[in-house]
N, C-alpha and C positions, 0 to 999 in steps of 0.2 A: 504494500500500500504506500502511495506517495506521501511524502511529508506534507503537512498542511497546518494552517492556523484554524483552530476551531473557535467559533464565537460562542461564549457563555453569557447569555443575555441577561439573566436576572438572579438565579440562585435563590437564596432565602432573603435577599434584600427587598426593601419596600420603599415607598415614596418618602418615608422619613429619613432614609439614607441618602437619597438623591431623587429630586423631582422627576428625572427622566428615566428612572428604572422602569422598564416595561412590565406592566402587570396585566392589563386587559388583553384580550385576544387581538384586538385591533392594534394595540401598541406593540405586541410581540410580532405581529405580522409585518408591521412597518419597519421595525428594527431588523428583522430577519432579512427583508429585502435590501435594506441599506448595507448591512455587513457583507452580504453575498456580493453585492455590487462592488464593495470595497476590496473583495478578494478572499473572504472566509471560505474554507472548504467544507465546513459542516456547521450545524447549529446544535447547541445544547441549551435546554431551557427547563424551567419548572412551571408546569401549568398552574393556573390560579382559578379559583372560583369567583363568583360575583363580588365577594367581600375582599378579594385579594389574597386569600389564604391558599397556600400550596395544597395541591390535591392530585390524586391519581384516579379520580372518579372517571369511569369509562366514558360517560357522555361529554365531560369537559375535555378529556384527552382527545376524543374523536373530533369535537368541534375545533379545538386548537390546531390539530394536525391538518385537518381538511382545509382550514382557512390559510394556514401557512403555505400549504402546497399549491395554492392558487398563485403564489407570488415567488416561490423559490423552488429550485430543482435539486439542491444539494441535500445530502442525508440530514435527517432531523432526529435528535435523540432527547430523551428526558431522564431525569433522575428518579431512582427508586429509594432514595435515602430513608432510613427507618423513622426519622422524625416526621415525615410527611403523613403517612397513614398508619404507622406502627404495625400491629398484628393483622390489620385489615389489608395489607399490601398484596399478599398472594391472591385473595379473592378479587381485588380490584383488577389485577393483571389477567386473571382467568376470564374476566368479563369484558376485556378490551375488544372492541370490534374493528376499530381503525388503529393500525399498529404503527408505532414509531419505527424508524429504520434501525435504531439501536437504543439501548438503555444502559445507564451506568449503575453498577452494583458495588457498594463498599464491601470489600472482602471481609473486613473485621466484624461486620454486623451479624447478628445471631442467625438471621434467616437467609443469609447470602446464598447458600447451596440450593435451597428451595426456590428462591427467586430466579437464579440462573437457570435451573431446570425448566421453570415455567416459560421463561423468555425463549430458551432454545426450542421448546416444543411449539411455540408460536412462530418460530422463524425470525425472531428479533435478534439482531446482533448484540453482543454483550461487551460493554466496556467494564473491565475489572478494575475497580478503584483500590489502589494500594497506598496506604498512608505511612506505613512503617515497615521495618525489616521483618518484624513478626508477621505482618500481613503478607509479605512476600513469601515467607516460609509456608504460610497457610495456603496461599495460591498454588504454590509448587506441589504441595501434598494433595491438593484437590485435583491435580492433573488437568487443569483447564489450559489447554494449549491451542484451542481453536477459537478463542475469543476474537472479536473484531479488533480490539486493542487492549493493552494494559495502560491504565492511567497511573502514573507516578505522581503522587499528590502530597508533598511534604507540607505539614501543617505548622511547622515551627515559625515563630514570628521573627527570628533573627536570620539574616541571610546566610551566614556561615553555617549555622546549624541546619537550615533547610537544604542547602546544597550538599552538605555532608550526608544527610539522610538520603537524598535523591541518589547520590553516588553509590551509597551502600546498597540501596534497593536495586539499582541498575546492575551493579556488579554481581549480586546474588542471582538475578534473573539470567544474566549472561552465563554465569558459572553452571547453572542448571540447564543451559541450552534452550531457554525459552525464546522462541523466534517470533512470537506475536509482536506486531507493531507496537511501539511505545509512544505515549504522549506524556510529556512532563510539563507541569505548570506549578506556579507558586500562588500565593494569595496575599492580599493586602501589602504589607511592607516588603515582601520578598518577590512580588510578581515580576518586576522588570529584570531584576538580577537573575532570577530563575529562568526567564525567557532567554536571556543571553547564554546561560549555561546549557539550556536545551539545544540552542543552535550550535554551540560548540561540540555537543555530543552527537549532533546529527539527528535530533529527535523532533517530532512534531510538538506543538505547544498549543495553548489556547489563550484567549483574551476576551475580556468583557466585564460588565458591571458585577457579575458574580464574584470575580476575583479581585477587582480593584476599581476604585472611583477616580484614580489619579493617573495623569500622564507621566512620562519619564522625568520631566523637569520639575515635577511637583505641583503643576497646575491641575485643578480639578477638571476631569473630562466632561464634555458636554453631552456625549452620546456613546453608545456602543460602537457606532461606526468610527468615531474619532479614535477610540481605543484600538480597534482593529487596524485602522490605517497606520497608527503609530507603531503597532507591533510589526506590521509588514515593512514599514520604513526601517525599523531597527534591524530586522532580519536582512534586508537588502544592504544596509550599511556594514553589517558583519560579513557580507560576502555570500549570503544565501539568495535563493530565488524568491523574489517578492510575490510570485504567483503560486508558491507552494502552499 
């Protein structure tokens, strides 16, 4: 799979974090179209109900995906994080009628194995989210070698610690001959330095309001498109292909 920048549109953020965080289906659709035009290779989002709450409800998932697909042709994925629906998650997924191209699953979460099985049975690609070396070991033991990609997601707030964690995870996956495509990203304070590290390692990355509200120079970003454009500019400056 080619390297690319994935646009992470909202995550768990709300309008209280930034007035331009997309929450409604209309806002998500508009942002998706803009980031794809800017060069994003895929979309990751957290569907919301009418009150702005994260949800995996089949009807809202269907409505969201159908609307976005009228505007963008790149793969669209959603999160299955346990905080969204908790123990109701498996039943929600079983009842999905319109399917995302992929869904992210945090390997450390209790129901990860069940959720991955459900996604595979529905033909949905799996992004295996690995936050720690312990999670990498769990992934290897699970034998998941045919995932769409592995997300290396260091959660440390200090850049040095985040990069050390990412390097350890990457080395463990390589040692165990995991050939699944990798996507590495940071969050908040580490986002831009981790993007640089991902480029140096030859890995895909992601960018958007889910991970940061700020541009590389410290100015608050005005939109997801602005963040994606800055990410692609940084990749190009470092010698990468701005179209990846």
